[in-house]
C-alpha positions as CSV (number, residue, x, y, z in Angstrom):
1,M,81.9,98.8,58.6
2,D,85.1,100.6,59.8
3,I,83.2,102.3,62.7
4,I,82.2,98.9,64.0
5,W,85.8,97.8,64.4
6,V,86.7,101.1,66.1
7,V,83.9,100.6,68.6
8,L,84.8,97.0,69.2
9,I,88.5,97.8,69.8
10,A,87.6,100.7,72.1
11,I,85.3,98.4,74.2
12,G,88.0,95.7,74.3
13,T,90.6,98.2,75.3
14,L,88.4,99.5,78.1
15,I,87.6,96.1,79.5
16,A,91.3,95.1,79.4
17,G,92.3,98.4,81.2
18,V,89.7,97.9,83.9
19,A,90.9,94.3,84.5
20,L,94.5,95.3,84.5
21,G,93.8,98.2,86.9
22,F,91.9,96.0,89.3
23,F,94.7,93.4,89.5
24,L,97.4,96.0,89.9
25,A,95.5,97.8,92.7
26,R,94.8,94.5,94.4
27,K,98.5,93.6,94.3
28,Y,99.5,97.0,95.6
29,M,97.1,96.7,98.5
30,M,98.3,93.2,99.4
31,D,101.9,94.4,99.5
32,Y,101.0,97.5,101.5
33,L,99.1,95.4,104.1
34,K,102.0,92.9,104.3
35,K,104.5,95.8,105.0
36,N,102.1,97.7,107.3
37,P,99.7,95.3,109.0
38,P,96.8,96.7,110.9
39,I,97.2,96.9,114.7
40,N,96.0,93.8,116.6
41,E,95.7,93.1,120.3
42,Q,99.1,91.6,120.7
43,M,100.8,94.6,119.1
44,L,98.8,96.9,121.3
45,R,99.8,94.9,124.4
46,T,103.5,95.1,123.4
47,M,103.3,98.9,122.8
48,M,101.7,99.4,126.2
49,M,104.3,97.3,128.0
50,Q,107.1,99.3,126.2
51,M,105.5,102.5,127.5
52,G,105.7,101.1,131.1
53,Q,102.0,100.2,131.5
54,K,100.7,96.9,132.6
55,P,97.9,96.2,130.1
56,S,94.7,94.6,131.3
57,Q,92.4,92.9,128.9
58,K,89.7,95.4,129.7
59,K,92.0,98.3,128.8
60,I,93.2,96.6,125.6
61,N,89.5,96.0,124.6
62,Q,88.7,99.7,125.2
63,M,91.6,100.8,123.1
64,M,90.8,98.4,120.2
65,R,87.2,99.6,120.3
66,A,88.3,103.2,120.2
67,M,90.7,102.6,117.3
68,N,88.0,100.7,115.4
69,N,85.5,103.5,116.0
70,Q,88.1,106.1,114.8
71,A,88.7,104.0,111.6
72,D,84.9,103.7,111.0
73,K,84.5,107.5,111.1
74,K,87.0,107.9,108.3
C-alpha cells in the first residue's frame, strides 16, 4: 500500500516539474526575443544606410534570403 503512494507522488512530481519547466522556458524565450528581436527588412535597410550603402529592395531580399538560409543550416 505504501509503494502505491510513493509511485503516485513520484508521477505527480514529475508532471508538475515538466509543466513548470515548460512555462519557465517559454517565459525566458519570450523575454529573450523581446530584448533581441530577429532582424527584419527595416532593420537591415537601416544598417545598410548607416554603412553608406543605398539599399535596393533586390539587395535586401538577397540578404534576407541568405540570412534565413544560414539560420536554417543551424
